[in-house]
C-alpha positions in Angstrom: 39.5 82.8 37.3 42.0 83.0 34.5 43.8 79.7 34.8 41.0 77.8 36.4 42.4 77.8 40.0 43.8 79.9 42.8 46.6 79.2 45.3 47.2 80.1 48.9 48.0 83.8 49.2 46.0 84.8 46.1 43.2 87.4 46.4 39.7 86.1 45.6 36.7 88.2 44.9 33.4 86.5 45.6 30.4 87.9 43.7 26.9 87.7 44.9 24.1 90.0 45.9 23.0 91.7 49.1 26.2 91.2 50.9 26.2 93.1 54.3 29.1 95.1 55.6 30.2 93.4 58.9 33.3 93.5 61.1 33.1 89.8 61.5 32.6 89.0 57.8 34.2 85.6 57.3 34.8 83.1 54.5 35.2 79.4 55.2 37.2 77.2 52.8 36.1 73.6 53.3 37.8 70.5 52.1 36.5 67.1 53.3 35.7 67.4 56.9 37.9 70.3 57.7 37.7 74.0 57.1 39.8 77.2 57.4 38.1 80.5 58.3 39.5 83.7 56.9 38.5 87.3 57.5 36.9 88.8 54.4 36.6 92.4 53.2 33.3 94.0 52.2 33.8 95.8 48.9 30.1 96.5 48.0 26.7 94.7 48.1 27.7 92.5 45.2 31.4 91.7 46.0 33.6 90.7 48.9 37.3 89.9 48.9 39.4 87.4 50.7 42.9 85.9 50.6 42.9 82.2 49.9 44.4 80.5 53.0 47.0 77.7 53.3 45.1 74.4 53.8 47.3 71.7 55.2 44.7 69.0 54.3 44.9 69.6 50.5 46.9 67.0 48.6 49.3 68.4 46.0 47.5 69.4 42.8 44.3 71.2 42.0 41.5 70.5 44.4 37.8 71.5 44.7 37.2 73.5 47.8 33.7 74.7 49.1 33.4 78.3 50.0 30.8 79.5 52.5 30.2 83.0 54.0 29.3 84.2 57.5 28.5 87.6 58.8 29.2 86.7 62.4 32.0 84.1 62.1 29.7 81.4 63.6 26.8 80.6 61.2 27.8 79.9 57.6 25.9 79.8 54.4 25.3 76.4 52.9 25.5 77.2 49.2 28.1 74.6 48.4 29.9 77.0 45.9 33.2 75.5 44.8 36.4 76.9 43.6 39.6 75.2 42.6 42.7 75.6 44.7 46.2 74.6 43.8 48.2 73.0 46.7 51.9 72.2 46.8 53.8 69.5 48.6 55.4 71.3 51.6 58.8 69.9 50.8 58.9 71.5 47.3 61.5 74.2 46.6 60.3 77.5 45.0 61.7 76.3 41.7 59.8 73.0 42.0 56.6 74.9 42.9 56.9 77.0 39.8 57.4 74.0 37.6 54.5 72.1 39.3 52.2 75.2 38.9 53.2 75.5 35.2 52.3 71.8 34.6 48.9 72.3 36.3 48.2 75.4 34.2 49.0 73.3 31.1 46.6 70.6 32.3 43.8 73.1 32.9 44.1 74.4 29.3 43.6 71.0 27.7 40.1 70.8 26.4 38.0 67.7 27.1 38.7 65.0 24.5 41.9 66.7 23.3 45.1 64.7 23.2 47.6 65.6 25.9 
């Protein structure tokens, strides 16, 4: 992930091995005690695609979200794989969202120990 995070509406490719093509292929995005299930698209045995959903529970900023996979929409993997998702305050205007995102991108480019 180029800038270190994704935001709602962005396409995400998940790489792995031995993925199975299923009409009920689902990815669950989990934050805290809640999750959002989203239909995924089988690309090939090593890659599936999914659109990152809106997650109302996320506070504004970059948050770690656990991603799990299911072939039947009921039983999910338990790999605890994490991605970073950028969330916005719902009251932000498009201009404020852009400015906020640019600030988060700047923060993600700062190397540990470097002066901000």
